[in-house]
C-alpha positions as CSV (number, residue, x, y, z in Angstrom):
1,M,-67.1,-9.4,-1.9
2,R,-67.5,-7.8,-5.3
3,Q,-66.1,-8.8,-8.6
4,S,-63.9,-5.7,-9.0
5,L,-62.0,-6.3,-5.8
6,L,-61.5,-10.0,-6.8
7,T,-60.1,-8.7,-10.1
8,V,-57.6,-6.5,-8.3
9,L,-56.5,-9.5,-6.2
10,A,-56.1,-11.7,-9.2
11,V,-54.0,-9.1,-11.0
12,I,-51.8,-8.7,-7.9
13,S,-51.1,-12.4,-7.7
14,M,-50.4,-12.8,-11.4
15,A,-48.4,-9.7,-11.8
16,T,-46.3,-9.9,-8.7
17,G,-46.3,-13.4,-7.4
18,P,-43.2,-15.5,-7.4
19,S,-43.7,-18.7,-9.3
20,A,-41.9,-22.0,-9.5
21,S,-42.2,-24.5,-12.2
22,Q,-40.5,-27.9,-12.6
23,D,-37.8,-26.1,-14.7
24,Q,-37.2,-23.3,-12.2
25,P,-36.0,-23.4,-8.7
26,A,-38.2,-22.2,-5.8
27,P,-38.5,-18.4,-5.5
28,K,-35.8,-16.7,-3.4
29,E,-36.5,-14.7,-0.4
30,E,-35.8,-11.4,-2.1
31,N,-38.2,-12.2,-4.9
32,C,-40.9,-13.0,-2.4
33,R,-40.2,-9.8,-0.5
34,T,-40.5,-7.8,-3.7
35,A,-43.8,-9.6,-4.5
36,I,-45.1,-8.7,-1.0
37,E,-44.2,-5.1,-1.4
38,A,-45.7,-4.9,-4.9
39,G,-48.9,-6.6,-3.7
40,L,-49.3,-4.2,-0.8
41,E,-48.7,-1.2,-3.0
42,Q,-51.3,-2.4,-5.5
43,L,-53.8,-2.8,-2.7
44,R,-53.0,0.7,-1.5
45,R,-54.1,2.1,-4.9
46,T,-57.8,2.7,-5.1
47,P,-59.3,1.6,-8.5
48,P,-61.5,4.5,-9.8
49,D,-64.6,2.3,-10.2
50,L,-64.8,0.9,-6.7
51,N,-68.0,1.7,-4.8
52,S,-67.8,2.5,-1.1
53,R,-68.4,-1.1,0.1
54,D,-65.7,-2.5,-2.2
55,D,-63.3,0.2,-1.0
56,E,-64.1,-0.7,2.6
57,D,-63.4,-4.4,1.8
58,R,-60.1,-3.3,0.1
59,R,-59.0,-1.3,3.1
60,K,-59.8,-4.1,5.5
61,L,-57.9,-6.6,3.4
62,L,-54.9,-4.2,3.2
63,A,-54.9,-3.8,7.0
64,D,-55.0,-7.6,7.4
65,M,-52.2,-8.0,5.0
66,E,-50.0,-5.3,6.5
67,R,-50.6,-6.8,10.0
68,L,-49.6,-10.3,8.7
69,V,-46.4,-9.0,7.1
70,E,-45.4,-7.0,10.1
71,T,-46.1,-9.9,12.5
72,N,-44.3,-12.4,10.4
73,R,-41.3,-10.2,9.8
74,R,-40.9,-9.6,13.6
75,A,-41.1,-13.4,14.1
76,G,-38.6,-14.1,11.4
77,V,-41.0,-16.0,9.2
78,S,-39.8,-16.6,5.6
79,E,-40.8,-14.0,3.1
80,C,-42.0,-16.8,0.8
81,R,-44.1,-18.3,3.5
82,T,-45.6,-14.8,4.2
83,W,-46.4,-14.4,0.4
84,T,-48.1,-17.8,0.4
85,Q,-50.2,-16.8,3.5
86,M,-51.1,-13.5,1.8
87,M,-52.4,-15.2,-1.3
88,G,-54.4,-17.6,0.9
89,K,-56.0,-14.7,2.6
90,A,-56.7,-12.8,-0.6
91,F,-58.4,-15.7,-2.3
92,N,-60.4,-16.9,0.8
93,Q,-62.2,-13.6,1.1
């Protein structure tokens, strides 16, 4: 996968991801849900400098993420668990 797509994924995780430090409690479900929606929205936007292969990779990743979210929500999986799974998928590309 190309560097530009990895940059998009890094920005998503830093800009939208819930975080917990020793001073802060674990993220709440609504924060994780917001992060999921923002991450998906960011992936839906096509950066102007993507070549066709990178765009194809982005679309595939988006489809995988949307499927994961839909499946997990139907199964009643925690939004924070889903967010963690999304980040694992994004960075294991």
